[in-house]
C-alpha positions as CSV (number, residue, x, y, z in Angstrom):
1,M,0.0,0.0,0.0
2,S,1.3,3.4,-0.9
3,D,1.7,6.0,1.8
4,E,0.7,8.7,-0.6
5,Y,-2.4,10.8,-0.1
6,L,-4.4,12.0,-3.1
7,I,-5.8,15.5,-3.2
8,Y,-8.5,16.1,-5.8
9,G,-8.8,19.8,-6.2
10,S,-8.7,22.9,-8.4
11,E,-6.4,25.8,-8.7
12,L,-9.5,27.9,-8.7
13,S,-10.8,26.6,-5.4
14,P,-9.5,28.5,-2.3
15,Y,-10.2,25.5,-0.1
16,S,-8.2,23.2,-2.4
17,V,-5.1,25.4,-2.4
18,K,-5.5,25.8,1.4
19,V,-5.3,22.1,1.9
20,R,-2.5,21.6,-0.6
21,S,-0.4,24.3,1.2
22,Y,-1.0,22.5,4.5
23,F,0.2,19.2,3.0
24,R,3.3,20.9,1.6
25,Y,4.1,22.6,4.9
26,K,3.7,19.4,6.9
27,G,5.7,17.4,4.3
28,I,3.0,14.8,4.0
29,P,3.5,12.7,0.8
30,H,0.7,13.5,-1.6
31,R,-0.3,13.8,-5.2
32,W,-2.3,16.7,-6.5
33,I,-5.0,15.7,-9.0
34,V,-7.0,18.3,-10.9
35,R,-10.7,17.3,-10.7
36,S,-11.3,17.4,-14.4
37,M,-14.0,15.6,-16.3
38,K,-11.5,12.8,-16.9
39,E,-11.1,12.2,-13.2
40,M,-14.7,12.4,-12.2
41,G,-15.2,8.6,-12.1
42,E,-12.4,8.1,-9.5
43,F,-13.5,11.3,-7.7
44,N,-17.1,10.0,-7.3
45,K,-15.9,6.7,-5.8
46,Y,-14.8,8.6,-2.7
47,A,-16.8,11.9,-2.6
48,K,-20.0,12.2,-0.6
49,L,-20.6,15.6,-2.1
50,P,-19.5,17.0,-5.5
51,L,-17.1,19.4,-3.8
52,V,-13.3,19.9,-3.7
53,P,-11.0,19.4,-2.0
54,L,-11.3,15.7,-1.6
55,V,-8.5,13.8,0.1
56,V,-8.1,10.1,-0.4
57,T,-6.0,8.4,2.3
58,P,-3.6,5.5,1.7
59,G,-6.4,3.3,3.3
60,D,-8.8,4.3,0.6
61,Q,-10.9,6.7,2.8
62,G,-12.3,9.9,1.3
63,I,-12.3,13.0,3.4
64,Q,-14.0,16.3,2.4
65,D,-14.1,19.9,3.9
66,S,-10.9,21.7,4.3
67,T,-10.8,22.2,8.0
68,P,-11.8,18.6,9.0
69,I,-9.2,17.4,6.5
70,M,-6.4,19.5,8.2
71,E,-7.6,18.5,11.7
72,K,-7.5,14.8,10.8
73,M,-4.0,15.1,9.3
74,E,-2.8,17.1,12.3
75,A,-3.7,14.2,14.6
76,L,-1.7,11.8,12.3
77,F,1.2,14.2,11.6
78,P,1.6,16.4,14.7
79,E,5.0,17.8,13.7
80,P,5.7,20.5,12.7
81,A,2.7,21.7,14.7
82,I,0.3,24.0,12.9
83,H,-1.5,25.1,16.1
84,P,0.1,27.7,18.4
85,S,0.9,26.2,21.8
86,E,-0.8,29.0,23.7
87,P,-4.6,28.4,24.0
88,A,-5.5,32.0,23.4
89,L,-3.4,32.1,20.2
90,K,-4.9,28.8,19.0
91,F,-8.4,30.2,19.5
92,I,-7.4,33.4,17.5
93,S,-5.9,31.2,14.8
94,E,-9.0,29.1,14.4
95,L,-11.2,32.2,14.5
96,L,-9.3,33.9,11.7
97,E,-9.4,30.7,9.7
98,E,-13.2,30.7,10.1
99,F,-13.3,34.4,9.1
100,A,-11.3,33.7,6.0
101,D,-13.4,30.7,5.0
102,E,-16.8,32.4,5.5
103,W,-16.1,36.1,5.0
104,V,-13.0,36.7,2.9
105,N,-14.7,34.3,0.5
106,K,-17.3,37.0,-0.2
107,P,-14.9,39.5,-1.8
108,M,-13.1,36.6,-3.6
109,F,-16.4,35.4,-5.2
110,H,-17.6,39.0,-5.7
111,Y,-14.5,40.1,-7.6
112,R,-14.3,36.9,-9.7
113,W,-17.8,37.3,-11.1
114,T,-18.6,41.0,-11.1
115,R,-16.5,42.6,-13.8
116,E,-16.3,41.1,-17.3
117,I,-12.5,41.0,-17.3
118,D,-12.5,38.8,-14.1
119,Q,-15.5,36.8,-15.3
120,D,-13.8,35.8,-18.5
121,S,-10.5,35.0,-16.8
122,G,-12.1,32.9,-14.1
123,A,-14.5,31.1,-16.4
124,L,-11.7,30.2,-18.9
125,R,-9.3,28.9,-16.2
126,I,-12.0,26.8,-14.7
127,A,-12.9,25.4,-18.1
128,L,-9.2,24.7,-18.9
129,D,-9.1,22.7,-15.6
130,Q,-12.2,20.8,-16.5
131,T,-11.2,19.9,-20.0
132,G,-7.6,19.0,-19.2
133,G,-6.2,22.0,-21.1
134,D,-8.2,21.5,-24.3
135,E,-8.5,25.1,-25.5
136,K,-11.2,24.6,-28.0
137,A,-13.5,22.7,-25.6
138,A,-12.6,25.2,-22.8
139,N,-13.6,28.2,-24.8
140,L,-17.1,26.6,-25.4
141,M,-17.4,25.6,-21.7
142,A,-16.2,29.0,-20.4
143,A,-19.3,30.7,-21.7
144,M,-21.6,28.2,-19.9
145,I,-19.6,28.6,-16.7
146,K,-19.9,32.3,-16.8
147,Q,-23.6,32.1,-17.5
148,R,-24.0,29.8,-14.5
149,M,-21.8,31.6,-12.0
150,V,-22.6,35.3,-12.4
151,P,-26.2,34.9,-11.1
152,R,-24.8,33.3,-8.0
153,L,-23.3,36.5,-6.8
154,S,-26.3,36.9,-4.6
155,F,-25.1,33.8,-2.7
156,V,-22.4,35.9,-1.1
157,G,-24.5,39.0,-0.7
158,S,-23.0,40.7,-3.7
159,S,-25.2,43.2,-5.6
160,P,-24.9,46.8,-7.0
161,Q,-26.0,48.0,-3.6
162,T,-23.3,46.1,-1.7
163,Q,-20.5,46.4,-4.2
164,E,-18.8,49.4,-2.6
165,Q,-19.0,47.9,0.9
166,I,-17.5,44.6,-0.2
167,E,-14.7,46.2,-2.2
168,N,-13.8,48.6,0.6
169,A,-13.7,45.7,3.1
170,Y,-11.2,43.9,0.8
171,V,-8.9,47.0,0.6
172,R,-9.1,47.5,4.3
173,L,-8.1,43.8,4.9
174,L,-5.1,44.3,2.6
175,E,-4.1,47.4,4.5
176,L,-4.3,45.7,7.9
177,L,-2.4,42.6,6.7
178,E,0.3,44.7,5.0
179,A,0.9,46.7,8.2
180,H,0.8,43.5,10.4
181,L,3.3,41.7,8.2
182,E,5.9,44.4,8.5
183,S,7.1,42.9,11.8
184,R,6.4,39.2,11.4
185,P,6.5,36.6,8.6
186,Y,3.2,35.0,9.5
187,V,-0.1,36.2,11.0
188,L,0.8,35.0,14.5
189,G,4.5,35.1,14.5
190,A,7.4,33.0,13.3
191,R,5.5,30.0,11.7
192,P,2.2,29.5,9.9
193,S,-1.1,28.5,11.6
194,F,-4.6,27.8,10.5
195,A,-5.1,31.6,10.3
196,D,-2.4,31.8,7.5
197,L,-3.8,28.8,5.6
198,G,-7.4,30.1,5.7
199,L,-6.4,33.6,4.6
200,W,-3.9,32.2,2.0
201,G,-6.6,30.2,0.2
202,Q,-8.8,33.2,-0.4
203,L,-6.0,35.7,-1.0
204,Y,-4.4,33.4,-3.5
205,E,-7.6,33.4,-5.6
206,L,-7.9,37.2,-5.3
207,W,-4.3,37.5,-6.4
208,S,-4.9,35.3,-9.4
209,D,-7.8,37.4,-10.7
210,P,-7.1,40.6,-12.7
211,T,-8.9,43.3,-10.7
212,P,-8.3,42.2,-7.1
213,G,-4.8,41.0,-8.0
214,A,-3.8,44.4,-9.4
215,L,-5.1,46.0,-6.2
216,M,-3.2,43.6,-4.0
217,K,0.1,44.1,-5.9
218,E,-0.4,47.9,-5.6
219,R,-1.7,48.3,-2.1
220,A,-0.1,45.3,-0.3
221,P,3.1,44.0,-1.9
222,R,4.0,42.0,1.3
223,V,0.6,40.2,1.1
224,A,1.1,39.6,-2.6
225,A,4.6,38.2,-2.1
């Protein structure tokens, strides 16, 4: 039996890149598998929900949902520890991870599907993932993805009435993190925690999209780095 874990995910999924970064930091043997149409048969064997990330253990068990995945792996691979030893800092780390998962996701989704330049970029990259890089098929699929995703902006509370508030909140987050990282390499000090992983997943996606990525590089170069 191989000791390698399989991570089914997408570069366009903040929760997938969050889990992949955790595995990399911990040095856990793993293989990243883009959940394309080609891989759906194997994915469906282990997935209870049609959502990424999905981790398949060497014992053939499927695990979904980024936070439970990391908690399970932390119990199996305690070193290097991802949780701060101080209880108060551990609580703050977990709170910030929850904030990132549930609230920083809102500007991420908002920016990806509000402006045409970001819609086109996001839809095409998702389609290229799904088709295994087949550009002709991806161009056809991208239009369908865009048509499906743009109406879902309301799922994160994004509308013309809330656009300014959401975008101001993103800029404010960048400003706070940029100042905070002047004196420390990670959110809570010398090493990463759940807080960094949660924020990283969402901020990576924002960095990868044209409009919020340009804002990040201009306003928060430390965050972008």
